C-alpha positions as CSV (number, residue, x, y, z in Angstrom):
1,M,93.4,43.0,-93.1
2,R,93.0,45.5,-90.3
3,I,91.6,44.3,-87.0
4,L,90.2,46.4,-84.2
5,V,89.9,44.9,-80.7
6,T,87.6,46.7,-78.2
7,G,88.1,46.1,-74.5
8,A,91.7,45.3,-75.4
9,N,93.0,45.7,-71.8
10,G,90.6,43.1,-70.3
11,M,91.3,39.5,-69.5
12,L,90.3,38.2,-72.9
13,G,91.3,41.3,-74.8
14,T,94.9,41.1,-73.6
15,D,95.3,37.5,-74.6
16,L,93.6,38.1,-77.9
17,C,95.9,41.0,-78.8
18,E,98.9,38.8,-78.0
19,I,97.6,36.1,-80.3
20,L,97.0,38.7,-83.0
21,K,100.2,40.7,-82.6
22,D,101.5,39.9,-86.1
23,E,98.3,41.2,-87.7
24,D,97.5,44.8,-88.6
25,L,96.1,45.4,-85.1
26,I,94.5,48.3,-83.3
27,A,94.0,47.6,-79.6
28,A,91.5,49.9,-78.0
29,S,90.8,50.1,-74.3
30,H,87.7,51.8,-72.8
31,K,89.6,55.1,-72.7
32,D,90.4,54.8,-76.4
33,L,87.0,53.8,-77.5
34,D,83.8,54.1,-75.4
35,I,81.4,51.7,-77.1
36,T,78.4,53.3,-75.4
37,D,79.1,56.6,-77.3
38,L,77.7,56.0,-80.8
39,E,79.3,59.2,-82.3
40,M,82.7,58.3,-80.9
41,V,82.4,54.8,-82.3
42,K,81.5,56.0,-85.7
43,S,84.3,58.6,-85.7
44,K,86.9,56.1,-84.6
45,F,85.7,53.5,-87.2
46,N,86.0,56.1,-89.9
47,E,89.5,57.0,-88.7
48,Y,90.7,53.4,-88.3
49,M,88.7,51.8,-91.2
50,P,89.0,48.3,-89.7
51,D,88.0,45.2,-91.7
52,V,87.1,43.2,-88.6
53,I,86.0,44.4,-85.2
54,I,86.3,42.1,-82.2
55,N,84.2,43.2,-79.3
56,C,85.7,42.1,-75.9
57,A,84.2,45.1,-74.1
58,A,81.5,44.2,-71.6
59,M,80.4,44.4,-68.0
60,T,81.1,40.9,-66.8
61,N,80.7,41.2,-63.1
62,V,77.5,39.2,-62.9
63,D,76.5,40.2,-59.4
64,A,77.3,43.9,-59.9
65,C,75.0,43.8,-63.0
66,E,72.0,43.1,-60.6
67,T,72.6,46.4,-58.8
68,E,74.0,48.5,-61.6
69,K,71.4,47.7,-64.2
70,D,71.7,50.8,-66.3
71,L,75.4,50.4,-66.7
72,A,75.0,46.7,-67.6
73,Y,72.5,47.4,-70.3
74,S,74.6,50.3,-71.6
75,L,77.7,48.2,-72.0
76,N,76.2,44.8,-72.8
77,A,73.2,45.9,-75.0
78,E,73.6,49.4,-76.2
79,G,77.4,49.1,-76.8
80,P,77.1,46.1,-79.2
81,K,74.3,47.9,-81.0
82,N,76.5,50.9,-81.5
83,L,79.3,48.7,-82.8
84,A,76.9,47.0,-85.2
85,L,75.6,50.3,-86.6
86,A,79.2,51.6,-87.1
87,T,80.3,48.3,-88.6
88,K,77.5,48.4,-91.1
89,E,78.5,51.9,-92.3
90,I,82.1,50.8,-93.1
91,D,81.0,47.3,-94.5
92,G,83.1,45.5,-91.9
93,T,82.7,42.2,-90.0
94,L,81.8,42.2,-86.2
95,I,82.9,39.4,-83.9
96,H,81.1,39.7,-80.6
97,I,81.8,37.7,-77.4
98,S,78.6,36.6,-75.6
99,T,77.8,34.1,-72.9
100,D,76.1,30.9,-71.6
101,Y,74.0,33.2,-69.4
102,V,71.6,33.8,-72.3
103,F,70.2,30.4,-71.5
104,K,68.1,29.5,-68.5
105,G,70.4,26.6,-67.7
106,D,67.8,24.0,-66.9
107,K,68.7,21.5,-69.7
108,H,70.9,18.5,-69.0
109,R,72.5,18.1,-72.4
110,P,75.0,20.3,-74.3
111,L,73.3,23.5,-75.4
112,R,73.0,24.2,-79.1
113,E,73.0,27.6,-80.7
114,N,69.3,27.4,-81.6
115,D,68.1,26.1,-78.3
116,E,65.5,28.1,-76.4
117,I,66.9,31.2,-74.7
118,G,65.7,32.5,-71.3
119,P,68.1,34.4,-69.2
120,D,67.3,35.0,-65.5
121,S,70.0,37.5,-64.6
122,V,70.4,41.1,-65.6
123,Y,73.8,40.1,-67.0
124,G,72.2,37.4,-69.2
125,K,69.3,39.6,-70.3
126,S,71.6,42.5,-71.2
127,K,74.0,40.2,-73.2
128,L,71.0,38.7,-75.1
129,Q,69.9,42.2,-76.1
130,G,73.3,42.8,-77.5
131,E,73.2,39.7,-79.5
132,E,69.7,40.5,-80.9
133,A,70.8,44.0,-81.9
134,I,73.8,42.6,-83.9
135,E,71.6,40.0,-85.6
136,N,69.0,42.7,-86.5
137,I,71.6,45.1,-88.0
138,L,74.3,43.0,-89.6
139,D,74.7,40.2,-92.1
140,K,78.5,39.8,-91.5
141,Y,78.8,38.9,-87.9
142,F,80.1,36.2,-85.6
143,I,78.6,35.9,-82.1
144,I,80.8,33.7,-79.9
145,R,79.0,32.3,-76.8
146,T,81.5,31.1,-74.3
147,A,81.5,30.3,-70.5
148,W,83.5,30.0,-67.3
149,L,86.5,32.2,-68.6
150,Y,89.8,32.4,-66.8
151,G,93.1,34.0,-67.9
152,V,96.4,35.4,-66.7
153,H,95.3,39.1,-67.0
154,G,92.2,39.3,-64.9
155,P,90.4,38.1,-61.7
156,N,88.9,34.6,-62.0
157,F,87.8,31.5,-60.1
158,I,91.2,29.8,-60.1
159,K,93.0,32.8,-58.7
160,K,90.3,33.3,-56.1
161,M,90.6,29.6,-55.0
162,L,94.3,29.8,-54.7
163,E,94.1,33.1,-52.8
164,L,91.5,31.8,-50.4
165,S,93.5,28.6,-49.7
166,E,96.3,30.7,-48.3
167,N,94.2,31.6,-45.2
168,H,91.5,28.9,-45.0
169,D,91.7,25.2,-44.2
170,T,88.2,24.6,-45.6
171,L,86.4,26.2,-48.5
172,T,82.8,25.8,-49.6
173,V,82.1,25.6,-53.4
174,V,78.9,25.1,-55.3
175,N,78.3,21.6,-56.7
176,D,75.1,22.1,-58.7
177,Q,76.5,24.3,-61.5
178,E,78.0,22.4,-64.4
179,G,80.1,23.9,-67.3
180,S,83.3,24.0,-69.2
181,P,86.2,26.1,-67.8
182,T,87.7,28.0,-70.7
183,F,91.2,29.5,-71.0
184,T,91.2,32.9,-72.6
185,K,94.3,32.0,-74.6
186,D,92.5,29.0,-76.2
187,L,89.5,31.1,-76.9
188,S,91.7,33.8,-78.5
189,I,93.2,31.1,-80.8
190,A,89.7,30.1,-81.8
191,I,88.7,33.7,-82.6
192,K,91.8,34.1,-84.7
193,E,90.6,31.1,-86.8
194,I,87.4,32.8,-87.8
195,I,88.8,36.2,-88.8
196,Y,89.3,35.1,-92.4
197,S,86.1,33.1,-92.6
198,N,82.7,34.0,-94.0
199,K,80.8,31.3,-92.2
200,Y,78.9,33.9,-90.2
201,G,76.5,33.3,-87.3
202,I,76.3,32.2,-83.7
203,Y,78.8,29.7,-82.4
204,H,79.4,28.0,-79.0
205,V,83.1,27.9,-78.1
206,T,84.6,26.6,-74.9
207,N,87.3,24.2,-73.9
208,S,86.2,20.6,-74.2
209,G,84.9,18.5,-71.3
210,N,82.9,19.7,-68.4
211,T,82.8,19.7,-64.6
212,T,81.2,21.4,-61.6
213,W,82.8,24.4,-59.7
214,Y,83.3,22.0,-56.8
215,D,85.2,19.4,-58.8
216,F,87.1,22.1,-60.6
217,A,88.3,23.5,-57.3
218,K,89.4,20.1,-56.1
219,L,91.3,19.6,-59.4
220,I,93.1,22.9,-59.0
221,F,94.3,22.1,-55.5
222,E,95.2,18.6,-56.5
223,K,97.4,19.9,-59.4
224,K,99.0,22.5,-57.2
225,G,99.6,20.0,-54.4
226,I,97.6,22.2,-51.9
227,D,96.0,20.5,-48.9
228,V,92.7,22.2,-48.3
229,N,89.3,20.7,-47.5
230,V,86.6,21.5,-50.2
231,E,83.0,21.2,-49.1
232,A,80.1,21.0,-51.6
233,V,77.2,23.4,-51.2
234,S,74.1,24.3,-53.2
235,S,73.6,27.5,-55.1
236,E,70.8,28.4,-52.7
237,E,73.2,27.9,-49.7
238,F,75.8,30.1,-51.4
239,A,73.3,32.8,-52.1
240,A,74.9,35.0,-54.7
241,P,73.0,38.1,-55.7
242,A,72.6,37.0,-59.4
243,P,71.0,33.7,-60.4
244,R,73.4,31.3,-62.2
245,P,72.5,28.7,-64.9
246,H,72.8,25.3,-63.3
247,Y,73.8,23.7,-66.7
248,S,76.1,25.7,-69.0
249,V,77.8,23.0,-71.1
250,L,77.8,24.3,-74.7
251,S,77.7,22.0,-77.7
252,H,80.6,22.4,-80.2
253,D,78.8,20.5,-83.0
254,K,78.2,23.6,-85.2
255,W,81.8,24.8,-84.6
256,I,83.3,21.5,-85.7
257,K,80.8,21.0,-88.6
258,N,81.9,24.3,-90.1
259,G,85.5,23.2,-90.1
260,F,86.8,25.0,-87.1
261,T,89.2,23.4,-84.6
262,E,87.7,22.1,-81.4
263,L,89.4,23.5,-78.3
264,R,91.5,21.1,-76.1
265,D,90.2,19.5,-72.9
266,Y,89.9,21.9,-70.0
267,K,92.2,19.8,-67.9
268,D,95.1,20.2,-70.4
269,A,94.4,24.0,-70.6
270,L,94.4,24.2,-66.8
271,D,97.9,22.6,-66.7
272,E,99.4,25.3,-68.9
273,Y,97.6,28.1,-67.1
274,L,98.9,27.0,-63.7
275,Q,102.4,27.0,-65.0
276,L,102.0,30.6,-66.2
277,L,100.8,31.9,-62.8
C-alpha cells in the first residue's frame, strides 16, 4: 500500500512520517505539493498513484486566519476539496485532519461526531468547509477531528509556557477553555491504525482525559519543577483576535465502538513529551 502524506514537514506530518517510515511512503511538503493547485494535485496523484492520502496540510494559526481569510479558506477549504477530487479520480482513500473548532463550544459534555456544528472563527469555518467538500465528493474518507495538538517539531502551548517561564515570575493563562491536550505522536499512531480499515466516516480522536489551559500550564511547571506563579484569567480578559470554543472535549465513543484503540491519558503523554524536549 502506497501512502502519501501532505504537509509532511509540519508538526503532525513529521511525527506521522516517522510512525509510517516502514510503509511505502511519500512525504510531500508544501514545496512538493501545493494542495491549493488542483492541476498540480491531479498531476502528482497520477504520478505517485497513492492508495491512501493523509492530509496534514492546513493553516492552523487561528489568530492569523482572522486577518488572512483568503489564505485560510484556500488552504483549509479549497485544498481539501482539491485533494478529494484528485483522490476520487484514482479511487483512493483520503484521511483528513480537522478540528474541534467546527463546534461552537458551548456544550458541557463530550462532543459527538453528529453534534450540531457552528464555528465562530474563520479557522473553524474554513475547516468545516473542507470537511463538507470531502463528504460531498468521496465515499472512502476518514475525517479525524482532534484538538489542542502539541509535538516536538512545531510551536505549541507547552513550548510557549516553558519559554515564557524563563523570563517571567508570573504568567496569566485562560481558565475557561476546556479540552484534551493531544500529543502528535499518539495521534499519528491512531491514524496508522485506520489506514487498512474501511470503517469510513468522521471520528473524534484526542488523548484521554481533559483539563483547562490554566490547569495544564500548572501541571507542566509542576512536572518540570519550575517555580512560576500562574494566574487564571478569562478569555475576554486575554482578548485573542479569534474566538475560541469554551468546551472542546471530544467523545471517543464512536472510535472505540468501531474497534480502534483509545489514546492514553494526556498526563502520561505529557510525561513522554517532556522527556523528549
